[in-house]
TITOR-460348 format. One line per field, with one value per residue (C-alpha): residue in three letters; x, y, z; residue number from 1. Coordinates in pm, whole numbers. Layout:
TITOR-460348
residu	(ALA	...)
u	(X	...)
v	(Y	...)
w	(Z	...)
num	(NUM	...)
end
This chain:
TITOR-460348
residu	(UNK	UNK	UNK	UNK	UNK	UNK	UNK	UNK	UNK	UNK	UNK	UNK	UNK	UNK	UNK	UNK	UNK	UNK	UNK	UNK	UNK	UNK	UNK	UNK	UNK	UNK	UNK	UNK	UNK	UNK	UNK	UNK	UNK	UNK	UNK	UNK	UNK	UNK	UNK	UNK	UNK	UNK	UNK	UNK	UNK	UNK	UNK	UNK	UNK	UNK	UNK	UNK	UNK	UNK	UNK	UNK	UNK	UNK	UNK	UNK	UNK	UNK	UNK	UNK	UNK	UNK	UNK	UNK	UNK	UNK	UNK	UNK	UNK	UNK	UNK	UNK	UNK	UNK	UNK	UNK	UNK	UNK	UNK	UNK	UNK	UNK	UNK	UNK	UNK	UNK	UNK	UNK	UNK	UNK	UNK	UNK	UNK	UNK	UNK	UNK	UNK	UNK	UNK	UNK	UNK	UNK	UNK	UNK	UNK	UNK	UNK	UNK	UNK	UNK	UNK	UNK	UNK	UNK	UNK	UNK	UNK	UNK	UNK	UNK	UNK	UNK	UNK	UNK	UNK	UNK	UNK	UNK	UNK	UNK	UNK	UNK	UNK	UNK	UNK	UNK	UNK	UNK	UNK	UNK	UNK	UNK	UNK	UNK	UNK	UNK	UNK	UNK	UNK	UNK	UNK	UNK	UNK	UNK	UNK	UNK	UNK	UNK	UNK	UNK	UNK	UNK	UNK	UNK	UNK	UNK	UNK	UNK	UNK	UNK	UNK	UNK	UNK	UNK	UNK	UNK	UNK	UNK	UNK	UNK	UNK	UNK	UNK	UNK	UNK	UNK	UNK	UNK	UNK	UNK	UNK	UNK	UNK	UNK	UNK	UNK	UNK	UNK	UNK	UNK	UNK	UNK	UNK	UNK	UNK	UNK	UNK	UNK	UNK	UNK	UNK	UNK	UNK	UNK	UNK	UNK	UNK	UNK	UNK	UNK	UNK	UNK	UNK	UNK	UNK	UNK	UNK	UNK	UNK	UNK	UNK	UNK	UNK	UNK	UNK	UNK	UNK	UNK	UNK	UNK	UNK	UNK	UNK	UNK	UNK	UNK	UNK	UNK	UNK	UNK	UNK	UNK	UNK	UNK	UNK	UNK	UNK	UNK	UNK	UNK	UNK	UNK	UNK	UNK	UNK	UNK	UNK	UNK	UNK	UNK	UNK	UNK	UNK	UNK	UNK	UNK	UNK	UNK	UNK	UNK	UNK	UNK	UNK	UNK	UNK	UNK	UNK	UNK	UNK	UNK	UNK	UNK	UNK	UNK	UNK	UNK	UNK	UNK	UNK	UNK	UNK	UNK	UNK	UNK	UNK	UNK	UNK	UNK	UNK	UNK	UNK	UNK	UNK	UNK	UNK	UNK	UNK	UNK	UNK	UNK	UNK	UNK	UNK	UNK	UNK	UNK	UNK	UNK	UNK	UNK	UNK	UNK	UNK	UNK	UNK	UNK	UNK	UNK	UNK	UNK	UNK	UNK	UNK	UNK	UNK	UNK	UNK	UNK	UNK	UNK	UNK	UNK	UNK	UNK	UNK	UNK	UNK	UNK	UNK	UNK	UNK	UNK	UNK	UNK	UNK	UNK	UNK	UNK	UNK	UNK	UNK	UNK	UNK	UNK	UNK	UNK	UNK	UNK	UNK	UNK	UNK	UNK	UNK	UNK	UNK	UNK	UNK	UNK	UNK	UNK	UNK	UNK	UNK	UNK	UNK	UNK	UNK	UNK	UNK	UNK	UNK	UNK	UNK	UNK	UNK	UNK	UNK	UNK	UNK	UNK	UNK	UNK	UNK	UNK	UNK	UNK	UNK	UNK	UNK	UNK	UNK	UNK	UNK	UNK	UNK	UNK	UNK	UNK	UNK	UNK	UNK	UNK	UNK	UNK	UNK	UNK	UNK	UNK	UNK	UNK	UNK	UNK	UNK	UNK	UNK	UNK	UNK	UNK	UNK	UNK	UNK	UNK	UNK	UNK	UNK	UNK	UNK	UNK	UNK	UNK	UNK	UNK	UNK	UNK	UNK	UNK	UNK	UNK	UNK	UNK	UNK	UNK	UNK	UNK	UNK	UNK	UNK	UNK	UNK	UNK	UNK	UNK	UNK	UNK	UNK	UNK	UNK	UNK	UNK	UNK	UNK	UNK	UNK	UNK	UNK	UNK	UNK	UNK	UNK	UNK	UNK	UNK	UNK	UNK	UNK	UNK	UNK	UNK	UNK	UNK	UNK	UNK	UNK	UNK	UNK	UNK	UNK	UNK	UNK	UNK	UNK	UNK	UNK	UNK	UNK	UNK	UNK	UNK)
u	(8791	8856	9062	9030	9204	9122	9312	9305	9405	9701	9935	10150	10378	10240	10444	10265	10503	10352	10519	10305	9945	9723	9689	9677	9809	9954	10324	10630	10795	10606	10435	10487	10217	10366	10158	10301	10004	9939	10202	10112	10236	10381	10758	11047	11258	11622	11761	11543	11417	11065	10784	10534	10176	9946	9657	9390	9102	9183	9088	8741	8811	9085	9290	9647	9887	10262	10403	10552	10240	10012	10231	10246	9868	9801	10025	9846	9508	9622	9827	10164	10078	10155	9862	9762	9534	9441	9535	9301	9353	9013	8785	9062	9266	9628	9812	9793	10017	10186	10349	10692	10884	10889	10712	10686	10421	10459	10258	10254	9895	9669	9346	9016	8827	8881	9004	9207	9111	9354	9180	9325	9079	9054	9038	9007	9381	9475	9397	9535	9767	9989	10269	10294	10150	10347	10251	10492	10396	10568	10620	10341	10557	10823	10602	10320	10028	9756	9439	9597	9877	10237	10318	10679	10850	11215	11431	11807	12117	12398	12762	12720	12895	12706	12352	12335	12330	11951	11922	11595	11504	11683	11918	11614	11380	11088	11179	11212	11379	11707	11829	12164	12190	12490	12479	12725	13027	12976	13248	13186	13265	13252	13372	13431	13404	13140	12838	12662	12308	12169	12167	12055	11714	11662	11323	11392	11632	11811	12034	12405	12481	12302	12472	12821	12832	12763	12817	12961	13083	13443	13488	13353	13212	13006	12662	12484	12203	11907	11586	11290	10921	10650	10723	11102	11371	11602	11894	12190	12237	12181	11886	11530	11289	10938	10677	10432	10114	10190	10231	10279	10614	10788	11162	11361	11739	11969	12321	12609	12974	13178	13523	13749	13811	14102	13979	13638	13340	13097	12823	12581	12249	11966	11727	11421	11245	11428	11409	11053	11231	11573	11773	12138	12298	12626	12758	12947	13142	12915	12608	12303	12098	11758	11613	11245	11103	10753	10510	10640	10457	10540	10558	10939	11129	11485	11711	12037	12285	12559	12854	12851	13151	13227	13252	13586	13465	13215	12856	12758	12434	12406	12047	11720	11349	11100	10722	10411	10127	9800	9459	9198	8907	8663	8564	8363	8029	7714	7460	7149	7023	7005	7381	7344	7122	7417	7632	7919	8235	8469	8843	8827	8898	8607	8571	8409	8168	8410	8677	8436	8371	8744	8820	8562	8653	8310	8140	8270	8262	7983	8105	7799	7449	7240	6966	7191	7270	7539	7903	8175	8542	8776	9143	9286	9579	9822	9702	9500	9202	8874	8503	8275	7913	7675	7343	7075	6767	6542	6744	6557	6812	6805	7035	6989	7139	7417	7512	7489	7724	7974	7987	8018	8296	8483	8529	8518	8858	8900	9062	8727	8530	8554	8754	8626	8866	8633	8296	8115	7835	7742	7384	7291	7537	7626	7905	8120	8472	8574	8868	8833	8764	8894	8685	8347	8095	8032	7698	7863	8127	7866	7653	7631	7710	8045	8335	8535	8421	8530	8734	8620	8918	8839	8474	8580	8821	8548	8311	8577	8657	8290	8247	8547	8397	8068	8243	8417	8084	7907	8183	8460	8244	8105	7807	7768	7657	7398	7448	7081	7145	7419	7390	7623	7609	7735	8038	8314	8623	8975	9226	9332	8967	8978	8629	8518	8169	8020	7701	7641	7358	7100	7321	7209	7388	7250	7168	7378	7570	7285	7020	6899	6735	6701	6355	6332	6137	6191	6495	6717	6647	6366	6517	6844	6717	6878	6642	6716)
v	(23541	23906	23996	24344	24537	24885	25135	25501	25727	25961	26039	25732	25512	25161	24847	24518	24224	23925	23608	23438	23420	23716	24133	24490	24845	25063	25098	25139	25369	25701	25717	25344	25079	24732	24414	24064	23881	23548	23601	23423	23710	24062	24085	24322	24257	24216	24382	24691	24716	24762	24621	24409	24354	24058	24105	24019	24266	24388	24097	24043	23706	23455	23221	23188	22942	22891	23020	22694	22491	22749	22771	22395	22361	22642	22489	22157	22328	22540	22289	22419	22783	23046	23272	23581	23829	24197	24440	24729	25032	25140	25130	25178	24923	24925	24645	24290	24054	23794	23593	23438	23409	23739	24055	24396	24641	25000	25320	25670	25758	25997	25824	25994	25872	25798	25444	25255	24925	24698	24425	24114	24008	23655	23672	23297	23241	23120	23221	23566	23589	23843	23829	24181	24526	24833	25201	25490	25854	26099	26473	26639	26822	26572	26358	26581	26362	26576	26368	26025	25812	25740	25385	25306	25160	25169	25305	25254	25303	25338	25248	24973	24645	24404	24275	24274	24656	24701	24997	25073	25176	25281	25417	25570	25747	25692	25324	25347	25044	25122	24812	24846	24870	24935	25008	24855	25058	25324	25391	25338	25611	25586	25759	25659	26019	26073	26263	26483	26545	26649	27019	26963	27111	26860	26704	26397	26263	26017	25801	25884	25520	25572	25904	25769	25588	25691	25598	25817	25804	25756	26089	26443	26389	26085	26147	25929	25790	25570	25458	25252	25172	25090	24719	24734	24847	25138	25036	25218	24960	25080	24848	24903	24852	24722	24993	25035	25238	25603	25672	25976	25965	26158	26103	26189	26217	26234	26379	26449	26520	26257	26336	26620	26792	27029	27190	27303	27141	26912	27083	26903	26938	26694	26626	26399	26298	26527	26838	26782	26867	27032	27154	27241	27131	27224	27008	27100	26857	26646	26865	26668	26792	26657	26717	26636	26627	26756	26490	26377	26149	25892	25517	25544	25758	25874	26041	26213	26379	26565	26772	27142	27329	27459	27115	26970	26613	26369	26361	26133	25998	25870	25740	25762	25703	25640	25670	25641	25886	25691	25861	25755	25680	25580	25765	25599	25775	25728	25505	25695	25982	25765	25798	26176	26122	25981	26201	26369	26159	26360	26358	26736	26950	27004	27365	27494	27784	28010	27927	28012	28349	28412	28303	28545	28825	28804	28763	29097	29068	28910	28793	28600	28478	28183	27941	27797	28130	28396	28341	28526	28595	28423	28355	28039	28037	27962	28277	28074	28278	28085	28129	28035	27942	27969	27783	28036	27938	28058	27874	27721	27438	27253	27035	26742	26946	27070	26709	26603	26878	26822	26447	26465	26723	26516	26239	26427	26552	26717	27033	27161	27105	27347	27206	27176	27264	27176	27216	27321	27090	27186	27178	27535	27640	27481	27606	27488	27622	27628	27738	28105	28182	28534	28621	28527	28336	28325	28502	28811	28815	28787	29067	29384	29577	29401	29642	29390	29186	28823	28756	28488	28267	28289	28202	27895	27789	27832	27618	27346	27357	27321	27037	26854	26888	26745	26464	26368	26361	26161	25925	25936	25870	25527	25554	25866	26194	26436	26796	26902	27275	27371	27739	28034	28136	27788	27807	27984	28147	28147	28430	28317	28256	27877	27743	27514	27377	27447	27396	27020	27030	26905	26648	26289	25965	25693	25384	25177	25216	25048	25301	25515	25781	25907	25884	26190	26502	26815	27003	27293	27624	27643	27717	27540	27183	26943	26753	26423)
w	(23187	23273	23576	23728	24002	24132	24346	24447	24156	24100	23807	23765	23564	23549	23496	23427	23461	23281	23396	23661	23771	23873	23985	24224	24670	24953	25007	25223	24967	24930	24591	24526	24492	24446	24413	24383	24233	24401	24673	25001	25216	25214	25174	25094	24785	24890	24575	24554	24914	24769	24980	24785	24896	24837	24594	24853	24837	24487	24263	24114	23950	23880	24094	24221	24064	24034	23704	23579	23663	23495	23186	23137	23183	22937	22669	22702	22657	22362	22161	22267	22187	22452	22552	22357	22536	22560	22836	22924	23148	23282	22972	22715	22521	22633	22451	22321	22515	22297	22572	22526	22854	23041	22926	23091	22964	23082	23034	23182	23258	23451	23559	23479	23785	24154	24100	23841	23683	23502	23304	23137	22866	22732	22350	22301	22268	22615	22971	23069	23368	23543	23799	23934	23899	24008	24013	24065	24124	23887	23882	23683	23431	23319	23096	22960	22861	22705	22684	22635	22776	22683	22578	22668	22362	22461	22740	22695	22907	22651	22708	22968	22895	23121	23083	23464	23461	23458	23691	23868	24225	24443	24173	23998	24242	23998	23958	23580	23422	23238	23049	22875	22495	22272	21898	21654	21543	21810	22067	22439	22692	23071	23382	23742	23860	24122	23990	24243	24125	24465	24377	24020	23936	23655	23734	23518	23781	23555	23779	23800	23711	23379	23302	23381	23045	22685	22324	22051	21694	21591	21415	21405	21058	21155	21305	21555	21341	21444	21278	21395	21342	21592	21554	21552	21799	21711	21491	21339	21065	20707	20643	20522	20808	20736	20700	20985	21041	21126	21497	21717	21896	22175	22220	22535	22489	22792	22763	22998	22923	23108	22961	23069	22737	22691	22369	22245	22414	22238	22041	21814	21634	21689	21401	21394	21073	20833	21051	21174	21500	21538	21837	21903	22231	22404	22687	23003	23218	23445	23384	23260	22965	22862	22515	22464	22114	22045	21917	21577	21338	21077	21011	21024	21274	21203	21459	21367	21608	21417	21540	21459	21320	21672	21829	21922	21962	21811	21941	22231	22377	22735	22742	22553	22601	22319	22367	22155	22226	22260	22263	22518	22289	22564	22880	23159	23203	23409	23236	23344	23556	23868	23908	23942	24249	24438	24661	24483	24484	24267	24236	24183	24485	24728	24852	25170	25126	25315	25057	24776	24936	24972	24615	24475	24722	24878	24538	24420	24038	23834	23491	23375	23451	23337	23436	23706	23871	23865	23768	23960	23889	24133	24205	24363	24606	24322	24136	23885	23764	23775	23711	24003	23923	24221	24231	24325	24527	24244	23979	23686	23710	24041	24248	24009	23724	23954	24036	23671	23556	23837	23787	23410	23416	23675	23418	23085	22968	22628	22497	22369	22690	22982	23276	23631	23916	24201	24367	24685	24798	25153	25281	25183	24915	24581	24355	24064	24007	23638	23433	23337	22971	22910	22604	22744	22536	22163	22191	22338	22065	21789	21929	21721	22040	22081	22016	21809	21512	21494	21182	20941	21026	21399	21333	21138	21413	21677	21469	21434	21808	21902	21650	21799	22147	22024	21837	22161	22350	22079	21965	22225	22532	22613	22634	22416	22576	22435	22552	22497	22539	22295	22204	22154	22521	22618	22389	22581	22429	22572	22555	22204	22098	22119	22190	22472	22535	22879	23084	23108	23361	23111	22940	22908	22823	22596	22801	22561	22238	22048	22148	21860	22077	22433	22585	22809	22882	22675	22802	22710	22541	22285	21946	22030	22065	21818	21580	21758)
num	(1	2	3	4	5	6	7	8	9	10	11	12	13	14	15	16	17	18	19	20	21	22	23	24	25	26	27	28	29	30	31	32	33	34	35	36	37	38	39	40	41	42	43	44	45	46	47	48	49	50	51	52	53	54	55	56	57	58	59	60	61	62	63	64	65	66	67	68	69	70	71	72	73	74	75	76	77	78	79	80	81	82	83	84	85	86	87	88	89	90	91	92	93	94	95	96	97	98	99	100	101	102	103	104	105	106	107	108	109	110	111	112	113	114	115	116	117	118	119	120	121	122	123	124	125	126	127	128	129	130	131	132	133	134	135	136	137	138	139	140	141	142	143	144	145	146	147	148	149	150	151	152	153	154	155	156	157	158	159	160	161	162	163	164	165	166	167	168	169	170	171	172	173	174	175	176	177	178	179	180	181	182	183	184	185	186	187	188	189	190	191	192	193	194	195	196	197	198	199	200	201	202	203	204	205	206	207	208	209	210	211	212	213	214	215	216	217	218	219	220	221	222	223	224	225	226	227	228	229	230	231	232	233	234	235	236	237	238	239	240	241	242	243	244	245	246	247	248	249	250	251	252	253	254	255	256	257	258	259	260	261	262	263	264	265	266	267	268	269	270	271	272	273	274	275	276	277	278	279	280	281	282	283	284	285	286	287	288	289	290	291	292	293	294	295	296	297	298	299	300	301	302	303	304	305	306	307	308	309	310	311	312	313	314	315	316	317	318	319	320	321	322	323	324	325	326	327	328	329	330	331	332	333	334	335	336	337	338	339	340	341	342	343	344	345	346	347	348	349	350	351	352	353	354	355	356	357	358	359	360	361	362	363	364	365	366	367	368	369	370	371	372	373	374	375	376	377	378	379	380	381	382	383	384	385	386	387	388	389	390	391	392	393	394	395	396	397	398	399	400	401	402	403	404	405	406	407	408	409	410	411	412	413	414	415	416	417	418	419	420	421	422	423	424	425	426	427	428	429	430	431	432	433	434	435	436	437	438	439	440	441	442	443	444	445	446	447	448	449	450	451	452	453	454	455	456	457	458	459	460	461	462	463	464	465	466	467	468	469	470	471	472	473	474	475	476	477	478	479	480	481	482	483	484	485	486	487	488	489	490	491	492	493	494	495	496	497	498	499	500	501	502	503	504	505	506	507	508	509	510	511	512	513	514	515	516	517	518	519	520	521	522	523	524	525	526	527	528	529	530	531	532)
end
């Protein structure tokens, strides 16, 4: 049995609490979607003041049942073995749930379409179930995602002494969960001083209750040292952890000086994986500091925080977050051309024709021309430079191709595919608003009339970029997509000569993964058609 829920999309942190029976929105708190699966009525939690909705209208299968009754029935059916099932976000694998008593699965994710689907997939090891599903809107820039999602591995509030101190909303405006954790042989520091973060520009907004405590080492010469693998929690014990497959990690470290020091302030150097990342930090009293590592890789992650020669006190750490970077290997796509006959329903911004005219300063500067029509230079209200493609009445490509390109680019997201900002689809005027590629197309740059010659290294990089874009279309999309008109004029170059594939109006998707060919009319530019 697969259980699905769908909601309107926005950048979010998602918490799946697996302890009861089913799944999925609107809210009393702005930016919050909170579903108590199987609840008989809406209610407000007395501890958090969060309003929880029933799952009526969001479920596509499954039934409601009390947790204890479900658990006992499942154990009887599966010879005393708790359920084991897979969790999917949209069309991508999220995690395998090996149920024990209470499990929370959390990711930070930007949906690729107008709704979000969370699926619990029966793998033959017990019936899947879920108690609650919660979504929280986040600021765009605090957890950069690239093309994947962040799998929350650990989030720790250091220095607390009670297991009851599991701070979340309203202490944390994003409703992140901050369980306490203390490491052996580290000192505990805390303060009762009030921390005023109201004027702090720090977008991470770590709660004052979390920053009021910390752990540190006993002496200046002793570093804070942690190690972990994907399957193990961080530890500061000198033990050999089991090896695990290499992963991509991002680590968030939260610091704040909570002691009034009379001498030199704390200063320390942070190192991850033998200097794969290094940064030096100085602390000031009651001023939060956040250090974010770049993506680092390895089967074993080591973190060391060591005092510098200028420091007057040992290093401290108030809180930490550990994430795995997970690629989205599958992208939902239309199964055939019939979907492109439907009216546009894109999450990208719709533009009125008057806005298009204003953006392009009344179509003042032509920067390109193709079968679709002319391309104009434009500027959005936030000073972002864009390219605006206008469908001409005499276009060799018609409205069907316009729809196909707009709909594909609304769901395709890759660093080597051109990005779509929005579209205009009124009765008389059709336009697509793209990211601007400063160095034009590859054909222009290869022309003997071009004033600059592309270096061999740049040509190789452009070839690799284009190949990666094609690999994504062929192998990363489900079903695969065939471009059908890939040529040098449809490979655009950014300011630093990174290549992106454009012009998807003639693209087609395989009907299924098992198809060996696409039965269709001849399309594209003669001389550039692939042998398939």
